[in-house]
N, C-alpha and C positions, 0 to 999 in steps of 0.2 A: 461447468455449472450451466445448466440451461437458462438460468435467469440472465446471464450475460448475453447469450445469443438472442434471447427474447427482447432484451432492452435494445440491442443494436438494431433488430428488425423493427421494433415499434417506434423507436426514437433515433433514427439514423443521424439526424442533425445534432443530437446532443449526447451521443455515446461514442467513445473511442476505446478500443481495446489495443493494448500494447504488448503483443507477444514478444518474448525475449528468448534468445538462445544464449546460454552462458558457457563460459570456458573456465577452466581451473585458474585460480582458486575460486570456488563459489562462496563468496562472502556477501550474504544478503544485504546487510546494513550498508555496506560500501556501495553496492550496486544501486540500491534505492537512493542513497544520497546523490550519487552521480546522475541517476536518471532525472531526479528532481532539479538539480542545479546545473545540468548540462556538462558535467565533468566526465573524465575518463578514468576508470579504475586502474590502479596499479597494484602490483604484488605487495608493495610496502604498506598499503592501507589495511592489510589483513588484521592488524592489531585493533583497528577500530571496532571490529565485531565484538570485542570484549570490553570496550570502553566507550559505549555510545554516549554522545553528549549532544546538546542542542546545536543544530547547524547554524553557523554564522554567515555562510556564503549566501549570496543572492540566489533565489530559486523561484520556481514557478508558483509555489504556494504564496510566497511573499508578494509576488507580482499580482496574483488574483486579489489578495486582500488589500493591496495598496494602489491599485490602478485608479486613475481619475474617474470619479463617479462610482467607484466600487466600495464605498465606505460601509455599505450594508450587505455586501456579498459574503455569504457564509461558505465555509469549507468544512466538510465533515469527513471522518475516516472511521473505518471498521476493519479490523484484522490483526496482523502481526504487531505485537506490543512495541516493537522498536520504532515504529512511526511516531506515536505520541512522545516517546522519549527523545526523538530527534527533532520533531517539528511541532511539539505540543502547543506552543503559544500561538501557532498559526491556525489551529483547528478550533472551530466554534463548538463542535461536538465530536467526540471520538470515544472509541472503546477499543483498547488493545487487549489481545488475548496472549497468554504465554505460549511461546513457540519452541522452547528448548527440549521438550520431550519428543524426540524424533519417532517414537513408537506410537504416538497419539496422532493418528491421521485425521481425526474427525472434530475434536472439540473446537479448535480455532475456526475451521471452515464452517461448521454448523452455526456457531455463534455469530460470526461475521455475516453469513448469508441471512440469518434471521434478522440481524440489526439492519442490514441493507434493505431487506424487504419491508420492514416496519417503516423505515425512513421514506421509502417510495410510496407505501400505502397511506402515509400521513400527509401526502401532498406537500412535502417539505419545501423549505425556503432556501435550500442550498444552491450555490452557484457551481460548486465543484464537490463531487463525492469520490473518494478513493476507497477501494476495497482491496485488501491484500490477503489472499488465501494461500496456504502453503502445504496442504495435505499431500499433493502429488510430489512436492519437493522432499517432504519428510519420508515418503515411501521410497523415493530414489536413494536417499541417504541410508535408509534402514535395510532395504532388501535388494538394492541394486537398480541400475538404470534400465534394465531390460525386463524387469518383473511385470 
């Protein structure tokens, strides 16, 4: 998405991209949980993909919301629906899109990109915004990694 490159170029001090390389098993919700709380994924966490619940562990979202002087800091999210299911109470605004239809490469990504751009156009008050798009991942699962 060119919007991510443009943000990094326009606001280098306020934009971070975290490219990730995954190895089997690719269990998105477990990887996200561990990315946010600093954990390491294990094979035994695969079942969490089917039973997502609110994360109780300390994590970066909690720290942003609860740091000294951060009482008014806002955290927003747009993208894969499992983020609000896992971290919903820590988001001031969020919109999650269904992600289980692996043949739909566009709905989630287009919706999240639109929401992110609206948030940026409104001169928003967020301290941290997270966007999680998955079209490329869905394409890999559906038509293979070399398509």
